[in-house]
C-alpha positions in Angstrom: -0.9 -95.8 80.6 -2.2 -98.5 78.4 -1.3 -98.6 74.7 -4.7 -97.8 73.3 -4.8 -94.7 75.6 -1.5 -93.5 74.3 -2.5 -94.1 70.7 -5.8 -92.2 71.2 -4.1 -89.3 73.0 -1.5 -89.1 70.2 -4.3 -89.2 67.6 -6.1 -86.3 69.4 -2.9 -84.2 69.5 -2.1 -85.0 65.8 -5.6 -84.1 64.7 -5.5 -80.7 66.5 -2.0 -80.0 65.1 -3.0 -80.8 61.5 -6.2 -78.8 61.7 -3.8 -75.7 61.6 -5.6 -73.6 64.3 -2.7 -73.7 66.8 1.0 -72.6 66.7 1.7 -75.6 69.0 -0.1 -78.7 70.3 1.4 -80.7 73.0 0.7 -84.0 74.6 1.1 -83.3 78.3 2.3 -79.9 79.6 1.3 -76.7 78.0 4.7 -76.0 76.2 6.6 -72.8 75.8 4.7 -69.8 76.9 5.6 -67.8 73.8 3.7 -70.1 71.5 0.1 -68.9 71.1 -2.5 -70.0 70.4 -1.6 -73.4 71.8 -3.4 -76.5 73.0 -2.3 -79.1 75.4 -3.9 -82.6 75.5 -3.9 -83.9 79.0 -4.8 -87.3 80.4 -7.2 -87.2 83.3 -7.8 -90.9 83.8 -9.0 -94.2 82.5 -11.8 -96.4 83.5 -12.5 -100.0 82.6 -15.7 -102.0 82.6 -16.3 -105.7 81.9 -17.9 -106.1 78.5 -21.4 -107.6 78.8 -21.1 -109.4 75.5 -17.7 -111.2 75.9 -16.1 -112.2 79.1 -12.6 -111.8 77.7 -13.1 -108.2 76.7 -13.0 -104.9 78.6 -14.5 -101.6 77.6 -12.3 -98.6 78.3 -13.1 -95.0 78.8 -10.3 -92.5 78.4 -10.9 -89.1 80.1 -8.8 -86.3 78.7 -8.8 -82.5 78.7 -7.8 -80.2 76.0 -6.5 -76.8 77.3 -6.7 -74.0 74.7 -4.5 -71.1 75.6 -4.7 -67.7 73.8 -3.2 -64.2 74.4 -5.0 -60.9 73.4 -4.7 -57.4 74.7 -8.3 -57.1 75.4 -10.0 -59.6 77.8 -13.2 -59.8 75.7 -11.2 -60.5 72.6 -9.2 -63.2 74.4 -12.3 -64.9 75.6 -13.9 -64.7 72.1 -10.8 -66.1 70.5 -10.6 -68.9 73.1 -14.3 -69.7 72.4 -13.8 -69.8 68.7 -10.8 -72.1 69.1 -12.6 -74.4 71.4 -15.4 -74.7 68.8 -12.8 -75.4 66.1 -11.4 -78.2 68.5 -14.9 -79.8 68.8 -15.4 -79.8 65.1 -11.9 -81.2 64.5 -12.3 -84.0 67.2 -15.7 -85.0 66.0 -14.6 -85.1 62.3 -13.2 -88.6 63.1 -14.8 -89.8 66.3 -13.4 -93.3 65.8 -9.9 -91.9 66.0 -8.8 -93.9 63.0 -10.4 -97.2 64.3 -9.0 -96.9 67.8 -12.4 -95.9 69.3 -15.9 -97.3 69.0 -19.5 -96.6 70.1 -20.1 -98.8 73.1 -22.9 -99.1 75.7 -20.9 -97.0 78.0 -20.5 -94.1 75.6 -19.9 -92.8 72.0 -16.5 -93.4 70.4 -15.5 -89.7 71.1 -17.5 -87.3 73.2 -16.7 -83.7 73.9 -18.4 -82.4 77.0 -18.2 -79.2 78.9 -16.0 -76.2 78.0 -14.8 -74.3 81.0 -12.8 -71.2 81.5 -9.6 -71.7 83.5 -9.6 -69.2 86.4 -6.7 -67.3 87.8 -4.9 -66.3 84.6 -3.8 -62.6 84.3 -4.6 -60.5 81.3 -3.7 -60.8 78.4 -3.8 -64.6 78.9 -7.0 -66.7 78.7 -7.5 -70.4 78.7 -10.5 -72.7 78.3 -10.6 -76.4 78.7 -12.7 -79.1 76.9 -13.6 -82.4 78.5 -13.0 -85.3 76.1 -14.0 -88.9 76.6 -13.1 -91.6 74.2 -14.3 -95.2 74.4 -12.5 -98.4 73.2 -12.4 -102.2 73.6 -9.5 -104.3 74.6 -8.9 -108.0 75.2 -7.9 -109.2 78.6 -6.6 -106.8 81.3 -5.5 -103.2 80.8 
């Protein structure tokens, strides 16, 4: 993983942790099952494109997922809580879309974009999890 990607993922995790909505925020795996609510910031991939304004620069797109895990006795309450926490995540992530100067608005996308929120299938009550698609864009010199 490239250095900008690592820094961006760490910034996302730090932002979510400092917002105070979660008992635990991890970079990578979901962490101990006893910690709820929790969030896991997961790398899904990176894409690079030749910058059209400078031949020595590359535009990067980091694709990540934030998995929000909750536990409630009632399934409807769990889904409502997961929905509220995902909305809190969106608000937290878009409070600083430039990730402290690591990301920027580029022709390939905005500095930070939060896309679809999806329910993770197959979890048994009282567990529930939703995932948010996150894309961050940055510029680097040379090769990744």
